[in-house]
Every structure is written in structure tokens, then in C-alpha cells.
DSSP file (Angstrom, degrees, kcal/mol; ACC not computed):
  #  RESIDUE AA STRUCTURE BP1 BP2  ACC     N-H-->O    O-->H-N    N-H-->O    O-->H-N    TCO  KAPPA ALPHA  PHI   PSI    X-CA   Y-CA   Z-CA
    1    1 A M              0   0    0      0, 0.0     0, 0.0     0, 0.0     0, 0.0   0.000 360.0 360.0 360.0 136.5    0.0    0.0    0.0
    2    2 A P        -     0   0    0      0, 0.0     2,-0.2     0, 0.0     0, 0.0  -0.503 360.0-115.0 -76.9 148.3    1.4    3.5   -0.8
    3    3 A P        -     0   0    0      0, 0.0     2,-0.4     0, 0.0    59,-0.0  -0.531  27.3-157.0 -80.5 151.2    1.8    6.0    2.0
    4    4 A F        -     0   0    0     -2,-0.2     2,-0.7    58,-0.1    49,-0.0  -0.954  15.1-132.2-125.5 146.4   -0.3    9.2    2.1
    5    5 A I        -     0   0    0     -2,-0.4    49,-3.1     2,-0.0     2,-0.5  -0.893  28.4-171.2 -98.3 113.5    0.4   12.4    3.9
    6    6 A I  E     -A   53   0A   0     -2,-0.7     2,-0.4    47,-0.2    47,-0.2  -0.918   9.7-149.2-110.4 127.2   -2.8   13.4    5.7
    7    7 A S  E     -A   52   0A   0     45,-3.2    45,-2.2    -2,-0.5     2,-0.5  -0.790   6.3-164.3 -96.7 135.8   -3.1   16.9    7.4
    8    8 A I  E     -A   51   0A   0     -2,-0.4     2,-0.5    43,-0.2    43,-0.2  -0.974   8.5-176.6-119.2 115.5   -5.2   17.4   10.5
    9    9 A T  E     -A   50   0A   0     41,-2.7    41,-2.7    -2,-0.5     2,-0.5  -0.958   4.8-166.6-115.8 120.8   -6.0   21.0   11.2
   10   10 A Q  E     -A   49   0A   0     -2,-0.5     2,-0.5    39,-0.2    39,-0.2  -0.900   2.7-159.5-109.8 133.2   -7.9   21.8   14.4
   11   11 A T  E     +A   48   0A   0     37,-2.8    36,-3.0    -2,-0.5    37,-1.4  -0.939  10.4 179.4-114.7 132.5   -9.4   25.2   15.0
   12   12 A S  E     -A   46   0A   0     -2,-0.5     2,-0.3    34,-0.2    34,-0.2  -0.911   3.6-172.8-125.2 156.1  -10.4   26.5   18.5
   13   13 A N        +     0   0    0     32,-2.4     2,-0.3    -2,-0.3    -2,-0.0  -0.992   8.2 176.9-151.6 139.9  -11.9   29.8   19.4
   14   14 A R        -     0   0    0     -2,-0.3     2,-0.4    27,-0.1    31,-0.0  -0.991  20.1-141.3-143.1 137.6  -12.7   31.7   22.6
   15   15 A Y        -     0   0    0     -2,-0.3     2,-0.3     2,-0.0    -2,-0.0  -0.803  23.7-179.9 -93.3 138.4  -14.2   35.2   23.1
   16   16 A V        -     0   0    0     -2,-0.4     2,-0.5     2,-0.0    14,-0.0  -0.962  24.6-131.6-133.8 154.4  -12.8   37.3   25.9
   17   17 A V        -     0   0    0     -2,-0.3     2,-0.4     2,-0.0    -2,-0.0  -0.930  27.0-172.6-106.9 127.6  -13.6   40.8   27.2
   18   18 A V        -     0   0    0     -2,-0.5     2,-0.6     2,-0.0     8,-0.1  -0.979  19.1-143.0-127.5 126.8  -10.6   43.0   27.8
   19   19 A D        +     0   0    0     -2,-0.4     2,-0.3     7,-0.1     3,-0.1  -0.786  44.5 137.4 -84.7 124.1  -10.5   46.5   29.4
   20   20 A A        -     0   0    0     -2,-0.6     3,-0.1     1,-0.1     6,-0.1  -0.978  62.8-113.1-160.6 163.1   -7.9   48.6   27.5
   21   21 A E  S    S+     0   0    0     -2,-0.3     2,-0.3     1,-0.1    -1,-0.1   0.823  98.8  11.2 -72.2 -32.0   -7.4   52.1   26.2
   22   22 A T  S  > S-     0   0    0      1,-0.1     4,-2.0    -3,-0.1     5,-0.1  -0.918  76.5-109.3-140.9 166.1   -7.4   51.0   22.5
   23   23 A S  H  > S+     0   0    0     -2,-0.3     4,-2.5     1,-0.2     5,-0.2   0.898 118.9  54.9 -61.4 -41.2   -8.1   47.9   20.5
   24   24 A E  H  > S+     0   0    0      1,-0.2     4,-2.6     2,-0.2    -1,-0.2   0.904 108.7  47.4 -60.8 -42.2   -4.3   47.5   19.8
   25   25 A K  H  > S+     0   0    0      2,-0.2     4,-2.5     1,-0.2    -1,-0.2   0.859 110.2  53.1 -68.4 -34.4   -3.6   47.5   23.6
   26   26 A A  H  X S+     0   0    0     -4,-2.0     4,-2.3     2,-0.2    -2,-0.2   0.916 111.1  46.4 -64.7 -42.4   -6.4   45.0   24.2
   27   27 A I  H  X S+     0   0    0     -4,-2.5     4,-3.1     2,-0.2    -2,-0.2   0.930 112.4  50.2 -64.6 -45.5   -4.9   42.7   21.5
   28   28 A E  H  X S+     0   0    0     -4,-2.6     4,-2.4     1,-0.2    -2,-0.2   0.917 112.0  47.8 -58.5 -44.3   -1.4   43.1   23.0
   29   29 A R  H  X S+     0   0    0     -4,-2.5     4,-2.4     2,-0.2    -1,-0.2   0.920 113.5  47.1 -63.6 -43.7   -2.7   42.3   26.5
   30   30 A T  H  X S+     0   0    0     -4,-2.3     4,-2.7     2,-0.2    -2,-0.2   0.911 111.1  51.6 -65.5 -42.6   -4.6   39.2   25.3
   31   31 A E  H  X S+     0   0    0     -4,-3.1     4,-3.2     2,-0.2     5,-0.3   0.924 110.2  49.4 -59.3 -44.5   -1.6   38.0   23.3
   32   32 A K  H  X S+     0   0    0     -4,-2.4     4,-1.8     1,-0.2     6,-0.2   0.937 112.6  46.7 -61.0 -47.0    0.6   38.3   26.4
   33   33 A L  H  <>S+     0   0    0     -4,-2.4     5,-3.1     2,-0.2     6,-1.2   0.904 115.3  47.1 -61.7 -41.4   -1.9   36.4   28.5
   34   34 A Y  H ><5S+     0   0    0     -4,-2.7     3,-1.8     4,-0.2    -2,-0.2   0.956 114.3  44.7 -65.7 -50.5   -2.2   33.7   25.8
   35   35 A Y  H 3<5S+     0   0    0     -4,-3.2    -1,-0.2     1,-0.3    -2,-0.2   0.724 110.8  54.8 -71.1 -19.8    1.5   33.3   25.2
   36   36 A D  T 3<5S-     0   0    0     -4,-1.8    -1,-0.3    -5,-0.3    -2,-0.2   0.310 117.8-116.4 -88.8   7.9    2.2   33.2   28.9
   37   37 A S  T < 5S+     0   0    0     -3,-1.8    -3,-0.2     2,-0.2    -2,-0.1   0.735  82.8 123.0  63.5  26.7   -0.4   30.4   29.2
   38   38 A K  S   <S+     0   0    0     -5,-3.1     2,-0.6     1,-0.2    -4,-0.2   0.774  75.2  46.9 -82.7 -28.6   -2.8   32.4   31.3
   39   39 A I  S    S-     0   0    0     -6,-1.2     2,-0.5    -9,-0.1    -1,-0.2  -0.970  77.9-177.9-111.2 118.1   -5.5   31.8   28.7
   40   40 A K        -     0   0    0     -2,-0.6     2,-0.3    -3,-0.1    -6,-0.0  -0.970  18.5-142.8-121.8 123.8   -5.6   28.2   27.6
   41   41 A L        +     0   0    0     -2,-0.5     2,-0.2    -7,-0.1   -27,-0.1  -0.635  29.0 174.7 -81.0 141.6   -8.0   26.9   24.9
   42   42 A D    >   -     0   0    0     -2,-0.3     3,-2.0     4,-0.0     4,-0.3  -0.619  50.0 -67.5-134.0-167.3   -9.4   23.5   25.6
   43   43 A S  G >  S+     0   0    0      1,-0.3     3,-1.1    -2,-0.2    -2,-0.0   0.753 125.4  63.5 -62.2 -24.5  -11.9   21.0   24.2
   44   44 A L  G 3  S+     0   0    0      1,-0.2    -1,-0.3   -32,-0.0    -3,-0.0   0.704 100.8  53.6 -71.3 -17.8  -14.8   23.4   25.1
   45   45 A D  G <  S+     0   0    0     -3,-2.0   -32,-2.4   -31,-0.0    -1,-0.2   0.394  79.9 131.1 -94.3   1.0  -13.3   25.9   22.6
   46   46 A F  E <   +A   12   0A   0     -3,-1.1   -34,-0.2    -4,-0.3     3,-0.1  -0.299  24.2 168.2 -60.4 134.2  -13.2   23.4   19.7
   47   47 A V  E     -     0   0A   0    -36,-3.0     2,-0.3     1,-0.4   -35,-0.2   0.749  56.3 -30.1-110.9 -53.3  -14.7   24.7   16.5
   48   48 A E  E     -A   11   0A   0    -37,-1.4   -37,-2.8     2,-0.0     2,-0.4  -0.990  40.7-138.9-161.7 163.8  -13.8   22.3   13.7
   49   49 A A  E     -A   10   0A   0     -2,-0.3     2,-0.5   -39,-0.2   -39,-0.2  -1.000  14.4-160.8-130.2 134.1  -11.2   19.8   12.4
   50   50 A I  E     -A    9   0A   0    -41,-2.7   -41,-2.7    -2,-0.4     2,-0.5  -0.970   5.9-171.9-116.2 124.0  -10.2   19.5    8.8
   51   51 A I  E     +A    8   0A   0     -2,-0.5     2,-0.3   -43,-0.2   -43,-0.2  -0.969  18.4 161.0-118.4 121.0   -8.6   16.3    7.6
   52   52 A E  E     -A    7   0A   0    -45,-2.2   -45,-3.2    -2,-0.5     2,-0.6  -0.967  42.5-109.0-143.7 155.9   -7.2   16.3    4.1
   53   53 A D  E     +A    6   0A   0     -2,-0.3   -47,-0.2   -47,-0.2     3,-0.1  -0.745  34.4 165.7 -85.7 118.9   -4.8   14.5    1.8
   54   54 A L     >  +     0   0    0    -49,-3.1     4,-0.5    -2,-0.6     3,-0.2   0.002  36.0 120.3-119.5  25.6   -1.7   16.6    1.1
   55   55 A T  T >4  +     0   0    0    -50,-0.5     3,-1.5     1,-0.2     4,-0.3   0.921  68.8  54.1 -58.2 -49.7    0.4   13.8   -0.4
   56   56 A D  G >4 S+     0   0    0      1,-0.3     3,-0.5     2,-0.2    -1,-0.2   0.862 112.8  41.1 -59.0 -40.2    1.0   15.4   -3.8
   57   57 A E  G 34 S+     0   0    0      1,-0.2    -1,-0.3    -3,-0.2    -2,-0.2   0.412 119.2  44.8 -90.7   4.2    2.4   18.7   -2.6
   58   58 A N  G X<  +     0   0    0     -3,-1.5     3,-1.7    -4,-0.5     4,-0.4   0.108  63.8 124.7-134.1  24.3    4.6   17.2    0.3
   59   59 A Q  G X  S+     0   0    0     -3,-0.5     3,-1.2    -4,-0.3     4,-0.3   0.824  70.1  64.7 -55.6 -34.2    6.4   14.1   -1.2
   60   60 A E  G 3  S+     0   0    0      1,-0.2    -1,-0.3     2,-0.1     3,-0.2   0.693 106.9  41.0 -67.9 -17.9    9.8   15.5   -0.2
   61   61 A I  G X> S+     0   0    0     -3,-1.7     3,-1.6     1,-0.1     4,-0.6   0.384  80.2 107.0-108.1   3.7    9.0   15.3    3.6
   62   62 A I  G X4 S+     0   0    0     -3,-1.2     3,-0.9    -4,-0.4    -1,-0.1   0.829  78.0  52.5 -56.3 -36.7    7.2   12.0    3.7
   63   63 A D  G 34 S+     0   0    0     -4,-0.3    -1,-0.3     1,-0.2    -2,-0.1   0.692 105.4  55.5 -74.9 -17.2   10.1   10.1    5.4
   64   64 A S  G <4 S+     0   0    0     -3,-1.6    -1,-0.2     2,-0.1    -2,-0.2   0.501  91.0  90.6 -92.5  -3.9   10.3   12.7    8.2
   65   65 A L  S << S-     0   0    0     -3,-0.9     2,-0.1    -4,-0.6   -60,-0.0  -0.640  83.9-103.6 -94.9 149.6    6.7   12.4    9.3
   66   66 A P        -     0   0    0      0, 0.0     2,-0.3     0, 0.0    -1,-0.1  -0.422  33.8-127.5 -67.8 143.8    5.3   10.0   12.0
   67   67 A K    >   -     0   0    0      1,-0.1     3,-2.2    -2,-0.1     4,-0.2  -0.684  15.6-122.8 -89.9 146.9    3.5    7.0   10.6
   68   68 A I  G >  S+     0   0    0     -2,-0.3     3,-1.7     1,-0.3    -1,-0.1   0.774 109.9  68.7 -61.9 -25.9    0.0    6.4   12.0
   69   69 A D  G 3  S+     0   0    0      1,-0.3    -1,-0.3     2,-0.2     0, 0.0   0.729  90.0  65.7 -62.9 -20.4    1.1    2.9   13.1
   70   70 A E  G <         0   0    0     -3,-2.2    -1,-0.3     1,-0.2    -2,-0.2   0.495 360.0 360.0 -81.7  -3.4    3.3    4.7   15.7
   71   71 A Y    <         0   0    0     -3,-1.7    -1,-0.2    -4,-0.2    -2,-0.2   0.438 360.0 360.0 -94.9 360.0    0.3    6.0   17.6
């Protein structure tokens, strides 16, 4: 059987309310909290998963990827 490269893209989303002087400062504050792991998205924030075949455009990396048998 030939191997296939399958991509799994998971999207999560959460709304938060931020007090700040400007939108830019609100985004900066939220980014800092997110990257400092103060805001953590979890399964309740799940929006969608897209699973697609990307074999044709990724042949050069096929040997460096984990095989599903390894899970």
C-alpha cells in the first residue's frame, strides 16, 4: 500500500472581554496572557477539524513524518 500524507488542522476559538485604552492594547494584553499560558484553549473551545490529503504537494517530507502505526 502506498503511504499518504494526511493533514489534520484543528481550530479552536474563545471570546474574551478586555478592558484597555485601545483595540491594539487589548490585543497586546490578550496575546501576552495567551503566550504566557494564562489563557488556555481546551476542548470546550473546539470549532472544527479539517482532515485532508496533502500527499502530492509534500512528497519531499514523507520520510520525516510520523506514521499512523506509531500511535
